[in-house]
SEMI-341218 format. One record per residue (C-alpha): residue number from 0; residue in one letter; chain; x, y, z negated. Coordinates in steps of 0.02 Angstrom, whole numbers. Last residue first. Layout:
[NUM 'a' 'A' [X Y Z]]
...
***
This chain:
[396 'g' 'A' [3438 -4038 2700]]
[395 'l' 'A' [3368 -3862 2676]]
[394 'e' 'A' [3232 -3800 2789]]
[393 'l' 'A' [3105 -3758 2653]]
[392 'y' 'A' [3235 -3724 2515]]
[391 'r' 'A' [3288 -3544 2517]]
[390 'r' 'A' [3152 -3461 2620]]
[389 'l' 'A' [3021 -3562 2527]]
[388 'e' 'A' [3095 -3513 2362]]
[387 'a' 'A' [3094 -3331 2410]]
[386 'a' 'A' [2910 -3342 2462]]
[385 's' 'A' [2871 -3398 2287]]
[384 'v' 'A' [2810 -3575 2236]]
[383 'a' 'A' [2692 -3590 2086]]
[382 'r' 'A' [2701 -3755 1998]]
[381 'r' 'A' [2771 -3682 1836]]
[380 'l' 'A' [2657 -3530 1845]]
[379 's' 'A' [2515 -3580 1730]]
[378 'a' 'A' [2637 -3678 1617]]
[377 'd' 'A' [2720 -3513 1565]]
[376 'e' 'A' [2559 -3432 1520]]
[375 'a' 'A' [2499 -3587 1425]]
[374 'e' 'A' [2661 -3588 1324]]
[373 'c' 'A' [2636 -3402 1285]]
[372 'i' 'A' [2456 -3429 1228]]
[371 'a' 'A' [2509 -3576 1123]]
[370 'a' 'A' [2647 -3474 1042]]
[369 'f' 'A' [2515 -3341 1000]]
[368 'h' 'A' [2405 -3462 908]]
[367 'd' 'A' [2547 -3554 820]]
[366 'v' 'A' [2624 -3390 764]]
[365 'f' 'A' [2458 -3314 715]]
[364 'a' 'A' [2407 -3462 606]]
[363 'a' 'A' [2581 -3478 529]]
[362 'g' 'A' [2581 -3302 458]]
[361 'f' 'A' [2654 -3142 530]]
[360 'l' 'A' [2817 -3107 433]]
[359 'a' 'A' [2844 -3276 345]]
[358 'r' 'A' [2799 -3369 506]]
[357 'a' 'A' [2913 -3260 608]]
[356 'r' 'A' [3059 -3291 485]]
[355 'e' 'A' [3025 -3479 485]]
[354 's' 'A' [3054 -3475 672]]
[353 'a' 'A' [3012 -3637 761]]
[352 'r' 'A' [2865 -3559 858]]
[351 'f' 'A' [2969 -3407 901]]
[350 'k' 'A' [3118 -3511 964]]
[349 'r' 'A' [3003 -3616 1077]]
[348 't' 'A' [2923 -3454 1139]]
[347 'a' 'A' [3090 -3377 1193]]
[346 'v' 'A' [3138 -3537 1288]]
[345 'l' 'A' [2962 -3542 1372]]
[344 'l' 'A' [2963 -3359 1418]]
[343 'd' 'A' [3126 -3357 1508]]
[342 's' 'A' [3303 -3285 1492]]
[341 'a' 'A' [3314 -3290 1304]]
[340 'l' 'A' [3426 -3146 1237]]
[339 'r' 'A' [3616 -3162 1247]]
[338 'e' 'A' [3700 -3146 1081]]
[337 'v' 'A' [3853 -3028 1075]]
[336 'g' 'A' [4024 -3106 1049]]
[335 'e' 'A' [4100 -3035 1207]]
[334 'p' 'A' [3995 -2895 1285]]
[333 'i' 'A' [3878 -2951 1429]]
[332 'e' 'A' [3903 -2830 1574]]
[331 'n' 'A' [3781 -2849 1719]]
[330 'p' 'A' [3678 -2687 1706]]
[329 'g' 'A' [3831 -2579 1666]]
[328 'g' 'A' [3918 -2544 1505]]
[327 'a' 'A' [3943 -2418 1366]]
[326 'a' 'A' [4023 -2499 1214]]
[325 'i' 'A' [3921 -2604 1098]]
[324 'p' 'A' [3887 -2548 922]]
[323 'p' 'A' [3962 -2658 785]]
[322 'a' 'A' [3856 -2795 705]]
[321 'a' 'A' [3869 -2792 516]]
[320 'l' 'A' [3730 -2673 477]]
[319 'p' 'A' [3703 -2729 299]]
[318 'l' 'A' [3534 -2811 260]]
[317 'k' 'A' [3448 -2732 112]]
[316 'r' 'A' [3327 -2883 105]]
[315 'a' 'A' [3172 -2771 100]]
[314 'm' 'A' [3253 -2650 223]]
[313 'g' 'A' [3292 -2789 348]]
[312 'd' 'A' [3118 -2858 328]]
[311 'l' 'A' [3052 -2681 364]]
[310 'g' 'A' [3149 -2682 527]]
[309 'a' 'A' [3089 -2851 587]]
[308 'a' 'A' [2910 -2811 542]]
[307 'l' 'A' [2915 -2641 624]]
[306 'm' 'A' [2989 -2705 789]]
[305 'a' 'A' [2872 -2852 797]]
[304 'a' 'A' [2717 -2750 752]]
[303 'm' 'A' [2770 -2619 880]]
[302 'a' 'A' [2783 -2748 1019]]
[301 'l' 'A' [2619 -2827 967]]
[300 'h' 'A' [2518 -2666 965]]
[299 'p' 'A' [2592 -2603 1130]]
[298 'n' 'A' [2564 -2771 1224]]
[297 'l' 'A' [2706 -2755 1346]]
[296 'd' 'A' [2674 -2745 1536]]
[295 's' 'A' [2791 -2590 1547]]
[294 'a' 'A' [2941 -2704 1504]]
[293 'p' 'A' [3001 -2715 1325]]
[292 'l' 'A' [3187 -2723 1279]]
[291 'r' 'A' [3225 -2541 1257]]
[290 'l' 'A' [3177 -2525 1075]]
[289 'e' 'A' [3223 -2343 1036]]
[288 'l' 'A' [3269 -2299 855]]
[287 'r' 'A' [3239 -2123 793]]
[286 't' 'A' [3318 -1963 728]]
[285 'm' 'A' [3216 -1817 790]]
[284 'a' 'A' [3204 -1721 623]]
[283 'a' 'A' [3388 -1745 585]]
[282 't' 'A' [3439 -1686 758]]
[281 'e' 'A' [3509 -1772 915]]
[280 'a' 'A' [3498 -1943 826]]
[279 'a' 'A' [3449 -2068 957]]
[278 'v' 'A' [3506 -2245 922]]
[277 'r' 'A' [3466 -2364 1063]]
[276 'v' 'A' [3407 -2536 1025]]
[275 'a' 'A' [3426 -2673 1159]]
[274 'a' 'A' [3584 -2583 1218]]
[273 'a' 'A' [3620 -2545 1403]]
[272 'y' 'A' [3547 -2368 1383]]
[271 'n' 'A' [3682 -2317 1264]]
[270 'y' 'A' [3647 -2157 1163]]
[269 'p' 'A' [3705 -2235 1001]]
[268 'a' 'A' [3728 -2421 1010]]
[267 'w' 'A' [3627 -2583 974]]
[266 's' 'A' [3635 -2764 1030]]
[265 'v' 'A' [3542 -2925 1047]]
[264 't' 'A' [3582 -2942 1235]]
[263 'k' 'A' [3499 -2925 1404]]
[262 'p' 'A' [3454 -2740 1408]]
[261 'a' 'A' [3363 -2688 1566]]
[260 'w' 'A' [3468 -2606 1699]]
[259 's' 'A' [3436 -2743 1826]]
[258 'g' 'A' [3562 -2842 1926]]
[257 'p' 'A' [3564 -2999 1822]]
[256 'a' 'A' [3390 -3055 1760]]
[255 'v' 'A' [3309 -2958 1619]]
[254 'r' 'A' [3167 -2892 1728]]
[253 'r' 'A' [3123 -3067 1784]]
[252 'y' 'A' [3093 -3105 1601]]
[251 'a' 'A' [2937 -2995 1597]]
[250 'n' 'A' [2869 -3091 1746]]
[249 'v' 'A' [2830 -3244 1638]]
[248 't' 'A' [2733 -3133 1522]]
[247 'n' 'A' [2744 -3108 1331]]
[246 'a' 'A' [2895 -2995 1319]]
[245 'i' 'A' [2892 -2900 1150]]
[244 'm' 'A' [2794 -3029 1049]]
[243 'p' 'A' [2888 -3159 1147]]
[242 'f' 'A' [3049 -3093 1076]]
[241 'v' 'A' [3004 -3130 895]]
[240 'e' 'A' [3146 -3248 856]]
[239 'p' 'A' [3281 -3156 959]]
[238 'l' 'A' [3226 -2992 879]]
[237 't' 'A' [3255 -3051 698]]
[236 'a' 'A' [3432 -3019 642]]
[235 'i' 'A' [3468 -2870 760]]
[234 'l' 'A' [3302 -2786 708]]
[233 'g' 'A' [3335 -2819 523]]
[232 'a' 'A' [3506 -2739 544]]
[231 'l' 'A' [3422 -2587 622]]
[230 'f' 'A' [3304 -2572 472]]
[229 'n' 'A' [3449 -2587 351]]
[228 'e' 'A' [3544 -2458 446]]
[227 'a' 'A' [3394 -2343 451]]
[226 'v' 'A' [3371 -2352 259]]
[225 'p' 'A' [3556 -2323 235]]
[224 's' 'A' [3533 -2164 337]]
[223 'l' 'A' [3587 -2151 520]]
[222 'g' 'A' [3675 -2003 601]]
[221 'h' 'A' [3798 -2122 690]]
[220 'q' 'A' [3947 -2079 580]]
[219 'a' 'A' [3844 -2012 435]]
[218 'e' 'A' [3832 -1828 396]]
[217 'p' 'A' [3671 -1802 490]]
[216 'a' 'A' [3583 -1938 390]]
[215 'a' 'A' [3407 -1964 464]]
[214 'f' 'A' [3311 -2128 460]]
[213 'a' 'A' [3191 -2074 320]]
[212 'n' 'A' [3133 -1920 418]]
[211 'g' 'A' [3071 -1805 286]]
[210 'g' 'A' [2896 -1783 214]]
[209 't' 'A' [2970 -1792 39]]
[208 'k' 'A' [2852 -1917 -47]]
[207 'v' 'A' [2788 -2005 114]]
[206 'd' 'A' [2963 -2034 182]]
[205 'r' 'A' [2938 -2037 369]]
[204 'l' 'A' [2995 -2190 467]]
[203 's' 'A' [3050 -2185 646]]
[202 'l' 'A' [3004 -2274 807]]
[201 't' 'A' [3034 -2266 995]]
[200 'l' 'A' [2956 -2396 1110]]
[199 'h' 'A' [3012 -2422 1288]]
[198 'g' 'A' [2898 -2491 1425]]
[197 'g' 'A' [3023 -2529 1560]]
[196 'i' 'A' [3010 -2560 1748]]
[195 'g' 'A' [3113 -2680 1854]]
[194 'p' 'A' [3150 -2593 2017]]
[193 'f' 'A' [3062 -2633 2181]]
[192 'g' 'A' [3142 -2695 2341]]
[191 'e' 'A' [3104 -2879 2306]]
[190 'g' 'A' [2957 -2898 2187]]
[189 't' 'A' [2840 -2807 2067]]
[188 'l' 'A' [2958 -2830 1919]]
[187 'a' 'A' [2886 -2790 1746]]
[186 'm' 'A' [2707 -2771 1803]]
[185 'f' 'A' [2641 -2600 1757]]
[184 's' 'A' [2560 -2576 1924]]
[183 'a' 'A' [2457 -2427 1984]]
[182 't' 'A' [2353 -2464 2138]]
[181 'l' 'A' [2294 -2336 2257]]
[180 'g' 'A' [2134 -2298 2352]]
[179 'r' 'A' [2100 -2138 2251]]
[178 'q' 'A' [1982 -2209 2121]]
[177 'r' 'A' [2101 -2353 2099]]
[176 'c' 'A' [2239 -2228 2046]]
[175 'f' 'A' [2138 -2149 1914]]
[174 'a' 'A' [2076 -2317 1848]]
[173 'k' 'A' [2254 -2378 1830]]
[172 't' 'A' [2313 -2218 1746]]
[171 'f' 'A' [2163 -2219 1626]]
[170 'm' 'A' [2193 -2397 1573]]
[169 'r' 'A' [2380 -2377 1556]]
[168 'f' 'A' [2362 -2222 1451]]
[167 'f' 'A' [2225 -2297 1346]]
[166 's' 'A' [2339 -2442 1291]]
[165 'a' 'A' [2486 -2324 1254]]
[164 'e' 'A' [2360 -2213 1157]]
[163 'd' 'A' [2310 -2357 1049]]
[162 'a' 'A' [2490 -2398 1009]]
[161 'a' 'A' [2524 -2216 958]]
[160 's' 'A' [2364 -2209 852]]
[159 'l' 'A' [2418 -2368 756]]
[158 'g' 'A' [2592 -2294 721]]
[157 'e' 'A' [2552 -2111 687]]
[156 'g' 'A' [2608 -2001 831]]
[155 'h' 'A' [2743 -1970 956]]
[154 'r' 'A' [2702 -1889 1129]]
[153 'l' 'A' [2700 -2002 1279]]
[152 't' 'A' [2836 -2011 1408]]
[151 'a' 'A' [2771 -2052 1583]]
[150 'e' 'A' [2878 -2117 1724]]
[149 'f' 'A' [2845 -2145 1910]]
[148 'c' 'A' [2905 -2270 2034]]
[147 'g' 'A' [2830 -2281 2211]]
[146 'p' 'A' [2995 -2335 2287]]
[145 'g' 'A' [3137 -2340 2160]]
[144 'l' 'A' [3206 -2253 2008]]
[143 'e' 'A' [3094 -2123 1927]]
[142 'v' 'A' [2968 -1985 1972]]
[141 's' 'A' [2897 -1877 1832]]
[140 'l' 'A' [2770 -1857 1691]]
[139 's' 'A' [2829 -1781 1530]]
[138 'y' 'A' [2770 -1752 1355]]
[137 'p' 'A' [2602 -1827 1402]]
[136 'd' 'A' [2442 -1746 1334]]
[135 'i' 'A' [2319 -1890 1313]]
[134 'g' 'A' [2149 -1842 1251]]
[133 'g' 'A' [2055 -1919 1401]]
[132 'r' 'A' [2033 -1753 1488]]
[131 'k' 'A' [2222 -1734 1465]]
[130 'l' 'A' [2252 -1896 1553]]
[129 'c' 'A' [2144 -1841 1703]]
[128 'e' 'A' [2237 -1676 1712]]
[127 'e' 'A' [2404 -1763 1710]]
[126 'l' 'A' [2350 -1877 1850]]
[125 'd' 'A' [2294 -1730 1954]]
[124 'a' 'A' [2455 -1639 1926]]
[123 'v' 'A' [2558 -1792 1971]]
[122 'f' 'A' [2460 -1821 2131]]
[121 'p' 'A' [2466 -1639 2176]]
[120 'a' 'A' [2654 -1632 2146]]
[119 'h' 'A' [2686 -1777 2267]]
[118 't' 'A' [2797 -1682 2388]]
[117 'a' 'A' [2873 -1576 2254]]
[116 'a' 'A' [2917 -1721 2141]]
[115 't' 'A' [2988 -1816 2290]]
[114 'q' 'A' [3096 -1668 2338]]
[113 'g' 'A' [3152 -1636 2160]]
[112 's' 'A' [3216 -1811 2151]]
[111 'w' 'A' [3226 -1893 1979]]
[110 'c' 'A' [3268 -2058 2065]]
[109 'r' 'A' [3238 -2048 2256]]
[108 'n' 'A' [3065 -2086 2321]]
[107 'd' 'A' [3051 -2124 2509]]
[106 'p' 'A' [2916 -2252 2487]]
[105 'a' 'A' [2804 -2123 2393]]
[104 'f' 'A' [2661 -2247 2374]]
[103 'p' 'A' [2729 -2419 2399]]
[102 's' 'A' [2663 -2545 2528]]
[101 'l' 'A' [2659 -2722 2467]]
[100 's' 'A' [2716 -2857 2590]]
[99 'a' 'A' [2630 -2996 2490]]
[98 'f' 'A' [2480 -2992 2363]]
[97 'n' 'A' [2382 -3114 2471]]
[96 'k' 'A' [2374 -2990 2616]]
[95 'a' 'A' [2185 -2977 2609]]
[94 'r' 'A' [2191 -2988 2420]]
[93 'l' 'A' [2300 -2837 2399]]
[92 's' 'A' [2200 -2744 2532]]
[91 'e' 'A' [2034 -2772 2438]]
[90 'a' 'A' [2100 -2715 2268]]
[89 't' 'A' [2171 -2563 2357]]
[88 'e' 'A' [2351 -2534 2409]]
[87 's' 'A' [2465 -2379 2432]]
[86 'l' 'A' [2561 -2438 2278]]
[85 'v' 'A' [2606 -2345 2123]]
[84 'i' 'A' [2740 -2420 2017]]
[83 'f' 'A' [2752 -2385 1828]]
[82 'e' 'A' [2882 -2330 1703]]
[81 'f' 'A' [2809 -2306 1530]]
[80 'e' 'A' [2879 -2217 1375]]
[79 'f' 'A' [2797 -2253 1207]]
[78 'a' 'A' [2795 -2158 1045]]
[77 'a' 'A' [2808 -2196 858]]
[76 'e' 'A' [2798 -2121 687]]
[75 'v' 'A' [2768 -2239 541]]
[74 'a' 'A' [2730 -2180 363]]
[73 'f' 'A' [2843 -2242 223]]
[72 'g' 'A' [2825 -2275 35]]
[71 'm' 'A' [2855 -2463 33]]
[70 'a' 'A' [2669 -2493 20]]
[69 'a' 'A' [2646 -2385 170]]
[68 'a' 'A' [2768 -2493 269]]
[67 'r' 'A' [2673 -2650 225]]
[66 'a' 'A' [2511 -2568 273]]
[65 'l' 'A' [2589 -2525 446]]
[64 'q' 'A' [2641 -2707 458]]
[63 'q' 'A' [2464 -2768 426]]
[62 'a' 'A' [2390 -2641 548]]
[61 'l' 'A' [2506 -2713 682]]
[60 'i' 'A' [2438 -2885 660]]
[59 'a' 'A' [2259 -2811 657]]
[58 'r' 'A' [2290 -2728 825]]
[57 'p' 'A' [2360 -2887 895]]
[56 's' 'A' [2202 -2985 843]]
[55 'l' 'A' [2234 -3160 769]]
[54 'd' 'A' [2177 -3111 594]]
[53 'r' 'A' [2022 -3030 663]]
[52 'q' 'A' [1954 -3178 755]]
[51 'p' 'A' [1878 -3251 598]]
[50 'g' 'A' [1758 -3102 574]]
[49 't' 'A' [1795 -2914 565]]
[48 'f' 'A' [1841 -2891 748]]
[47 'd' 'A' [1905 -2718 781]]
[46 'a' 'A' [1823 -2585 892]]
[45 'v' 'A' [1921 -2449 982]]
[44 'l' 'A' [1847 -2291 1049]]
[43 'v' 'A' [1782 -2211 1209]]
[42 'a' 'A' [1685 -2051 1239]]
[41 'a' 'A' [1556 -1981 1361]]
[40 'k' 'A' [1487 -1812 1395]]
[39 'a' 'A' [1537 -1814 1581]]
[38 'e' 'A' [1613 -1981 1647]]
[37 'f' 'A' [1788 -2028 1703]]
[36 'p' 'A' [1891 -1946 1569]]
[35 'y' 'A' [1816 -2031 1418]]
[34 'p' 'A' [1847 -1911 1269]]
[33 'r' 'A' [1927 -1989 1120]]
[32 'l' 'A' [1873 -2093 964]]
[31 's' 'A' [2016 -2189 884]]
[30 'a' 'A' [1981 -2117 710]]
[29 'v' 'A' [1803 -2185 725]]
[28 'd' 'A' [1873 -2362 719]]
[27 'y' 'A' [1717 -2462 757]]
[26 'a' 'A' [1691 -2620 656]]
[25 'i' 'A' [1655 -2790 738]]
[24 't' 'A' [1553 -2945 688]]
[23 'e' 'A' [1575 -3098 796]]
[22 's' 'A' [1481 -3160 944]]
[21 'r' 'A' [1498 -3337 994]]
[20 'y' 'A' [1613 -3463 1073]]
[19 'p' 'A' [1635 -3603 946]]
[18 'g' 'A' [1741 -3652 1021]]
[17 'p' 'A' [1905 -3732 1082]]
[16 'f' 'A' [2054 -3633 1136]]
[15 'l' 'A' [2139 -3597 1305]]
[14 'i' 'A' [1987 -3539 1414]]
[13 'a' 'A' [2042 -3463 1582]]
[12 'e' 'A' [2023 -3276 1594]]
[11 'g' 'A' [2177 -3260 1706]]
[10 't' 'A' [2274 -3172 1568]]
[9 'd' 'A' [2229 -3312 1449]]
[8 'w' 'A' [2071 -3352 1350]]
[7 'k' 'A' [2027 -3378 1168]]
[6 'g' 'A' [2039 -3201 1097]]
[5 'i' 'A' [1921 -3133 1230]]
[4 'v' 'A' [1804 -3279 1189]]
[3 'n' 'A' [1751 -3192 1025]]
[2 'a' 'A' [1600 -3109 1108]]
[1 'f' 'A' [1557 -2946 1021]]
[0 'l' 'A' [1441 -2895 880]]
***
């Protein structure tokens, strides 16, 4: 049994939904069992609600889409890539300075710098060792763009396992840093002077009968099979309506403001980092689609569920890939004729709540529940006044 209240409160642990608040039955997923890196002879695993709360659980929502893929004859392979900011701050120092004037770890970091990597090699090596003790063997772990910015690429795996591993990765990384008097932040945009950070998701389908990559067609123009083109067309058609499942915090939309390298349009392209969906088809075996919209604060299970549901819907409807790929562009270029994504959580949530497609894919109960969560999240910060607003308006007039 476990308390069902965790599905009824917001990120600040304020109650959003009425009771009853009680224990509900759960089931342990033994397949998720892994070593616990912070305690000897200990392990950690995932438990799922099996009572009324289950149908609203992000993990159950993803499991439904994975089952849908299986029924169509496909297994899902996925991986996550996280950027994160490390701060030379403790829980106490953050509160003492009211979360202002934050001090980054590695303030002199340069993007992909060999010097920064050498200087902080002990930190990176110790973090990697901690992750490996927890059953996570990252494909890469390196410095990225901006002060205190690091990046980890996780290895691909089965869909549910990949989403679980993404959650464990953030949990282990944050705990590792806190034990050393540091803070690891996966917030989309930490503030002025910091970069927006991404939590990109790559996904492919494996044909269960042949074992081959169902997205691959090396002879095609972009290396994509008809299945992949239908999947991609589904993404382009549906992403704007399920955007809150990919970006569900107010701060996530700060990352898609002008000046950042985050995608801002409903777009795709091969090898183009400005596109919402990047086609990567270096080899047939490695052919995949990368969803570049999410920030590092994403819910891994919901983001994958949204991507998978949209793509499978495109396959089921055999949608043609009508939208052309966008040309290479910078962070502020909006190609003509390409739809702009919602620029704030409330706008995105209103579209999500009104979407018949979202209701067909995820059910009305989940859509209404999750929309209410996002609306409450937006409302919680509507009266908050930032230091930047004070500087701009306090002495005006």
